[in-house]
N, C-alpha and C positions, 0 to 999 in steps of 0.2 A: 516937550515929549520924546524926542526925536534920538539925543542922548541917552535918555532911561529906555526907551524902546529895543538900542541898539546899542548896549551898553561894551556886550564883550566885543562888541563892531568896533568901538572904539579903541576900547584897551588894547586891540589888536593893532590898530593903527599907529598907536600912540607910541608899539614897542617899537613898531616897523621904523618908525621916525627916529626913534631915541638910536636905532641900531646904525643908521644908517649918518645921525649922525657923533656915532660913536661914544652919545651919553648914554651907559649903560644902566644910570638910577633906574628909566622907565620902564626896565625888565621887570622892578617891584612891583606895580601897579597889579591888584589884583581884579579893582572894578570899578565902575565911576559910574554917579548918578548927579542928576541936578532935581534944587528943593525950590521952590515958587518961594514967594516975600511973605507968602502968609503962613508958609511951614518952620521959618525963622524962631527961632525961641530967643529972650535974652540971655545972657551970659550973666552965669549966678551969684551971685555975690556969694562973697568970702564966708561971712560971720549970717545963722541966720535973722531973719528979721525978728520972728517971735520963735517964742519958746514953745517944743511940742505942748501938743495939746495932748495926746497917748501916752502914758507910760507904756514903755513896752513889756509885754510880759515871756516868758521859754513856754513854749509850748512842747506837750510832751512829745516822745520822737523814739524809736524802738532803740535800743542799746546797739549800735555797730558792732558788728563782725568781720571778719578778715575772713571772706572764702579762698578756695587753692584754685577755681578759675577764676579769670576774667571776666567781662562782661564786655566786651569785645576791642575790633580794631580803632586805633585812633582815628578822628572823623576827617583830620588837615593833614598834606605834608607842609615842607619847607620848600616850597620854588628860589631855584638860586641859578647863575649863572656866571661862569669864568670864561673870560675876554682874556686872548691872547695878541702879544703883537701890540704894538703904537701905533701914533700916527705918522710918523716917523717910517717906519713900517707898510704904512699905507698908501703912503708915496712912492714906491716900489724905486725905493733905494739900492745904493752897494751891496749890503745885505740880501737883499729878496733876490728870487728868481724864480723859475716858474717850466710847468712841465706838465706828466699826463696827471701823473696820481702821487698818492703822501701815503705811507703808512707808519701807523708807531700805536705806543702803549697810554693805555690810561688805567691810573691805581688809585685805589681808595685811600686813604692815611689808616696805619697801622689800629686808630682807636672813633673809626670812621665807622657808621653804619650803612646799610646797604643806601646805593644810589637808582635812581630812574634818571636815563637820559631821556631827556623828551624831545629832544631839538640838535638840531647844530647847527652853524653858519661856516661858507667856505669863503675862501676869496681868489677871486677872478678878474683880469682884466676884462674880460669880453662883456661886452653889454649885449651882445646878442641871444640866442638862445642857446642853452650849453647842455648836453646829455651830461646825467652823472650817475654815480652808482657809489653807495657806500655798503661796505662788508663789515663782518664784525667775527671774532672770535674770540672764547672764552678762555684767555691764557695770555700768552705771551709770543707777538706774531713772530718771532724767530723761531720759534716753535714749529710755526707755520708756515711762513713765507714763500709764497710758489704754490701751496698746495693747491689739489683741486677735487680732493678725498670727501669733501663732502664737512668739511674742519671750520667751513666758513660758513657763515648764515646772510644773506642779502637780508641789510633793513631798510634800504631804501635806494629811489631809483627813478627817474624822468628826468623829463625836462623843462627847463626854468629859465626864464631870463635873466642872466647875469648882471649886475649892478653896477659892472666895470669900476676903475680905480675911483678907492679913497671910503671905498663902501664897501660892507660884506654882505654876500648872498646867503639869505636864508634858503634853507630848504622846505618847501610848503609842509603844512601838519599834515595831509592827508598821501606824501610821500615820505614820509619819516613813521619806523615803527619802535617807538619806544622800548629800551633795551636797561636792563639793570647791571651793575656792578656790584660782586660780594662786596659786604664789609671789611675789616679786616687787612686791608693792604692786598687784596686780590688785584688782581691783573686780564683787563682786556684790552685787545686787541684790534686797531679800525684801519680800511684800508677805504680809502676815500680816492676817486679817480676822476679825469672826464675821460670823453675821446677824442679831445683836442688839447694841443699845448698850452690849456690857459690856465691851470692851475697855480697858482701862487704862492708861495711858503718860503721859509727864511731860511736864510744859513745856520746852524748851529755854534753851540760851543766849541772853542778850538777846531772847526772847519780846514779844511786846508790837504793837503797830499798826506799831514803825519797828523790829522787830526781825530777825534776822540769815536771809540766805535759807538756806534747805535745803540740808544738806550742807557746811556750812562749819565748825561744829566737829567733834571727836573725842571723844565723853561716856564712853565706857568703852576700856577698852584693853589687851592682855594682851602678854605678850613673840612673841607670832605673829599676833596680828589687833587691830581697831581696830572699833569701833561709831561712828558718826556720825549725828549726829544728821538724824532724817526729817520726814516731812508726817504729819500726823494726818487719814483718810480717814474721811468722815461719812455717809456711802451706803454701801449695799450694793446692788449692780447685779442684783435675781433676775433680770431678763429671761437675761444673759448666762452666769450661774450653773446656768438653766435649760441653755441650750445646752452646756456645759463649758468657758466660757471665763472668762479672770478679772472677778470679782465688779466691776471697775472703774467709780466713776462717770463722765462725762462731764466731762472734762478744764478744757472750753471755760467749766463753770457752777464760775467760782472759788471760792464759797463751800462749795463738798466738799473741798479740800483748807485743812488752816494747821499752817504751820509755825511755829517751827522745835518739835521736838516730838523726845522721847526714848523711845529703847525700855525696857521695865520688860519684865525678863526674865532665863532664863537659856540661853547657846551652851555644846552641845558638842561636842570634836573632839579630832580626833589630827591630831600633827602627823605628816607624809610627808616622807619624807627625797628632796627634790628642790623644782625651782622652779616645774614642770610635769607636768601625764599626757598618755598613761601617761611613767613612770619610770623611764630607763631604768636598767639592771642597773648596784647600787652595788658597786665592789671592797670586797672585804672587807678588814683588818687586816696577814693576814696572806696570804701564796699559799698555792693548793690544792695539794699536794704530794703525790702519791700512794704509800702506806707502799711501802718494796721489798718484794719477792718472796724468798721462803726461796730459791728456785733459779731461775739465768736464765730464760726463756719462750723457750725450745727448740721450732723446730717438729719434731713424731713423725718416725721414721724412715717412709720409703714400702713400701709392701709388693715392690714394684718395682723392681727398679734404673732410676735415670733415664738410663744409658748403657749399648748393646748392649752382651752380651756379646762377649768375643774368638777368632773363629775358632782354634781348637787341630786341630792336627794328631792323628791317630786313636791312642789308646794301643795300645801294642805288646802280641801276646797273650802278652807272660811277663812272671813278677814281673820287679822288677829289685832289684838290691840295696841297701839303707839303705844311708842316705848318712852317716851316723857308725855308727860301729861300737855296736851294741846291748849295754845294758846289761841282768839282770838284772830289774829291776822301773825303772816310771817315778822319778824322783827325787819327794820330797814338797813341798819347797820351790822355787819361782822360782829361777830359776839369776840372776834380776836385779834388781832393784826396781822398779817399775814408776813414772812420774811421774804417773800416771794417779789417781786416788782409786776406789774399790772397784772394780777391775780382777779380774777372775776369770776362767781360764782352764778349760777342760773337755777329756779328751782322752778321746778312745772307743776306742783300741787300745793299748799295750803293746808297745816296741820288738822283742820276740820274734814277737809274731804281725806284725807286720809282716815279719818277714823268714822267715816259715813257710810254706807251698804251700796253705795252707786261704782263701789271698782268690783275688777272681775282678775283672775287670774288666768293664765295658760302658763304654755314651756317658752312661746318668746315672744317680742316685737321688733318690727322694721320701720323705721321712720327716717323723713331729711333732716337736716338744720341749716341755715342758710342764712347768711350774712347778709348784714344793713344796706344798702346800695351806696351809704353814705359813708364805709367802714373800710379799714383795710382787709388784712388778713388776718383770722385768729390763728389762734396755737391749741388747740384740746388738750390741756393736761392729765387731766380726770375725770369718773363721772361713779355717780354712783347710783345702784338702782331700789325697786321698794319689792320686799319678797318678805 
C-alpha cells in the first residue's frame, strides 16, 4: 500500500531519477499503482469460449442535434518535455562554457497551439546551494534586453541545491510559475541567471569572432516549440536585484554579452487546444443531448380553476327523477374502454340511492379525498356532480 498511498511522490522520484540519468522517457509517467495477486485477472482468450447468451437489441435514443455551443473544455492536457544538449555536453567539453546568466527565445511552431510551460531544468557545475532567478517577456528578448521598465516578469527564483556535472538541476515546483506561449509561431523570451558564475551553456552554431547573430538558429525543437540560440550574460547586476528588477548588466557594455549561445537544460510543457488564451470553449465530438424523460414533463394541475365558475340557477327543492332506469347495483366493469391509460373512476352512490328520498340539496359541499397508504400519487382528471 505504500506505493498506492504515495503514488504521486513515487512518480516525481522516478522523473527526478530519470532526469539525473538523462533518460527522459520517465517524464511520460503520469501515475503508478500496485495490484495484489488477488486483483489480477487472467489474460482474455482471442476467441470467446461460448456464444453470447443475449442478443443485443438497439435502444431508443433521441436524435442528436448539433448545438452551437460546446459542452466545456477538454479535461486532459498533453504533457511533454524538450531536452537540449547531449551526454557529451554534460561532460563539460570544449563546446561548453559558464557564466552568470543566459537569455534566449522560445517559439511555438506555426501550426502549434498554446503551450503551457510547467517546469524547467538548468545546468550548473555546482553541488552547493545556488541562488537563481528566472524572468520572462512576451516577445523577442532583443526588443527588451536589459530593460527594467516592467516588461519582464519574474516567474521563478530562490535557492536550490545544484546537482553538479553530468546532471541537470530541476527548478522546484514551488519556485516556478507556469507560463504560456501563444500558438501560431509566437515568441516568449527567458532570462535565467545565477548570482555566481556557475551557469553552464553551450557555444552556438558558427560561434567565434564572426559568429552568427543571436536568435538566428533553432538548436532544439519538439513538435510544438522551438528553442532558439541566445546570448550568454557575463555579469549579475546586484543593484537591480536588490530593487526587485531583472539583474541585467548594462547593455551598452558589449563585453557583458556573448553570442551565439545555446541553452542546456530541459523544458516541461503541456499542449493547450487553442492558439491564444483564454481558450474558447471547444466543441466535443458528439452533441450533448439530455436523456429522454420517463414521462412527459407537464405542469402539475392548479388547486384553483383558471376560469370562473358559471352561474347556474338555484336547485329545485324536490328530488328529480333519475335520468335512467335504475338498476339493482352499479355494474362492475365500465361500459366502454377508455383510450387514456390508467384511467379509473370512483362512484360515491348507487342508482337506488339516487332515487331515494334520503338525499338533500343546498348551494355547495366541501370534503376531503385521500389516497390509500400503499398507493402513490394520483392525478384527478375530472369530476361529476349531482343536481
